[in-house]
N, C-alpha and C positions, 0 to 999 in steps of 0.2 A: 377557405375561411377556417377549417378544421385545423390547420396548420396554426394559428391564429389565437386560437383557443387554447391550443396544448401550449402553444407560447406561454399566452396569461396562465393558465394554469399550472405549469412547472416552471415557468422561468426559459425565458428563449434561450441561454446557453445548453442547457438540460432537452429542452425540447426540439433544439439542433444537433445534438447526438444522438438523440433516439433514432429521427427521421435518418439521418446518415447511417445509423447500421439499418433500417427498414430497408433505403436505397440499396446499400449492398447487399442486401439477403435475397432481396425481389434480382436481383442483376445475380447472382452464384445460383438461385433453384431457377431461374431460366434459364441460361446460358453455361452453367459449366456442369458437367460430369463428375463424379468422383476424381478421376485421372485428372482434372484439370484443376480442379480443385488444389490438387498435393503439392498442384506448381506455384501454390501460393501461400503454403503452409511455412511454419518459420520451425527448424531444427538447426541444430549448433551448425553442425558438419555443415550444411548447405551455406549459411551467412559467413560460416570460413570461406567457403572457397568464393566467398565473393559474392553473394548471391542476395543483397545487401536489400532489395524492396520488398523483402519479406517478413522485414522489422515490421514495415506497417502494413503490410497488403493482408497478413495473418489474423489484423489484431480487427479484422472487419468482415473475415466471414465465420462459419457457424456452423456443427455436425447436424445442423438437422431446427425442427420448429421449438423441439422442449431447450434446446441450446440456447436459439436466438429469445426464444420468448420469456426465459430466466434472465437473461442479462439483459432485457430493455427491459425487466420489470426494475430490478437492481438498481440500473443506471439511472431509470427516473426517480428510486428513492434516494438513492446514495450520493447522487449528482444533485438531484434539488436541496436536499438540506445543504451543502456545501455551499452550491448557488446563493442561498440565503442571507450566509453569513459572510462569503466571501464576495461576493458579486458575480456577473455576468464574465467582466472580460480577463478577470484574477482566473475563475474555473474553466475557460476556454485556454489560457494561456497554460495553466497544469496538465488536463488534459492533454494539452500541443505537446508537450515535452513528455508526459506519459508513454505517449504510446510508441515512440523508439526506444526511450530509456528503458520503460520494460523490458521491451525486448531484447537490449544487448543484454541487461543483466540477467535473464531468464540464458541468455546463450552462454555467458560468464561464469554461470550455477554450472551449467550443463558440461561445458569440458572441465570444469572443475571437478566434478564428480568422477569423470569418465579417467582423469589423470589420478584421484586416489583410487577409483576401486578397479582402474582398468578393464571398464567394461562400457565400451564402445556404443553400444542401446543407448547410454544417457543422452552423449554428441547425436544419435541420429532417430532419435524421438519426434518426431513431428506434431504440431500443439496448433491448436485455431481458437481464435474467439475473442471478446474484448474484458473478459476474465481480469487480466492483468492488471490493464488499466484501472478495471474497478477494485480492485485493490489499489493500488496507488490512490484511489481516490478515497476510499474507505478510511486508511490512512490518516488523511489529511483532517477528513469531517472527522472522525473518532477524535482527533486529539485535543479540538477544539470542543470537545462535548464533556462534561461532568457526569458526575454522578454510577450506576454501574449498568449492563446492558445484557440482557438474556441472551444466547445461544441457543436457537431451535427449543428455546423455553425448558432446556432441562439445566442450565449452569447459569448462573450469573457473572459477570467478570468487569472489572473498570473499565470505563467507556476507550482508555486509551489501548488495551488490552483486546478490546473484540476482533477488530479483525488477525490477529492471531489466530484467538482463540476459535476463531470464524474458520480460519484456514486447517489447523487440525480439522476441527468439526467434517468439515465439505470432505475431508482426502478419505474420512472414515467411514462417511454416511453416504456418499455420490462416489459410485464408482468412476474408472479411469478420466479425472480430474488432472489437469497438469498443476502438479506439486511445486514442480521448479518456475513455471507459469505465473503462478499465481505468487509464490516467492517472492518471485523478481519484479511482481508490483509492487507489493509490501516494501521493498527495501528503498524501491526510489519515491514513494510515499512519506517514510523515514527519513529521508535524505531531504525530504523538500519540508515535513514537522520540524529537523533541527534547524532550518538556515543552510545549508548546503547548495540549493535549488536557486535563491534569493538570485542571484547574479542574471538567470535566467528567465526570472519574470518581473512584468513589469511595476515598476515603481511608484510612489504613493500618488507623486505627480501625471506619470502618464497614464495611471487608472483613472485617473482626475481627468484628464482630457480628454479621454476615450467615453468615460461618461457623461463630459459635458456634451457629447457628437452626439450621441447614443442613447437618452435618457428617455426617451418620446416613445421608441420602440415598444413593440407589446411584448408584456413579458420581461423587459430588462429590467434587471438588479441592481442599483448603485455599489460600489465597490462597499463593503458594511465596514464598520466601527472595530465590528470582531472579530477582524481578518487582519493578520498585522505578520508581515516577514520578518521572522527573528534573522539577525545576522549569526554565519556558525561560531558558536564560541567553541570552539574546538572539541577535544577528546573528550570531553567531559558529557558533552548531548549523546556523542556515541553510547560511552558508556551507560549513562543513562537509560536509553533503550536497551540495550545489550541485558543490564541486571533486570529491567521491569520482564523481559521475554524470559529469561531463565527463570526467573521467582514464578512464571505463569507454568513453564512444564514441571518446576519440583513439584506445583501443588495438582499439576494434571496427572502426575505419575504418583502420586502419595509417597511424595519423598520426602517430607515437610522434618518427618521424627527421626529421619537417617541424617540430614542436612545440619541439624540442631543438634544433633547428639558428635557429629562432626566437630562442629562451632567449640561446643564445650570441651570436646579432648585437646583440639587445638588452644585454646583459653588455657588452660592446664599447664602445658607441657610452657606454654611463654611464662606461666607467672612460675613452674619452677625454675624455668631459666636465668629469670631474670625476675627475683623475688621482690617485693619494694621497702625500701627502706623502713625501719622500725619508726614510730612515730619520736617526736624531740619530744623530752621532759618541758613542762609548765615552768615557762619563762627563761629557756634555754632560745640563744638567739642560734636562727639558722641560716646558713649561708646560701644565697641562691644564683 
């Protein structure tokens, strides 16, 4: 009965995800010690050795009750909001793909950092927790919301940039969080938002068929009209996301004036090299 009430209040998909996290935590805290838990956490080096199961298992393990409580609460809030706009079947589809993809992307980023810095600690660092998936869901939910959002009550940013601002704020405020793991989730969420993962998500007709069969389940949310999977429109979407992210970091670091001055100098140099033609006298014909 408790699960039915939770499903009705949160949404069936969100309640199911939270219940799975809690069940995994019970198993972990009762059956695994620290050494055994490390066998299921994720690192780029262990995945590169062929231990691919870690990509999935690491998402459902946590470093303690506080870590678990924060992730379950965040999942209930973010996943619940996304489920109300996307529907239960699409929320579960996004989450299903976000679990392995967030892990794979974080491993790829760790290997890239190892290659660029020659520091193998990036590849050997172990991580665990559902946060990467939460950031993927947050990117999907924020892209469909308007207005501005507050980050820890300190700064307000556009809704589309909220997950990126939260990524930076958490890295500053909370110690020992996995920046690469969170960033991997944001990359996956951004790919979904821009339509690059549309082929992996159920079509409108498939979602409608599932809705028809499951609509009577407690807390089941029908696929909403507010959620539309867009086909990827090419590099323009990626450029747009990159431009927004770079703009956010420019404002965060207080580099607005420096960037504005650089643009003015570049414009001045271009005008000097390619001066504008003098205006044509009145009545004269102009060739085009």
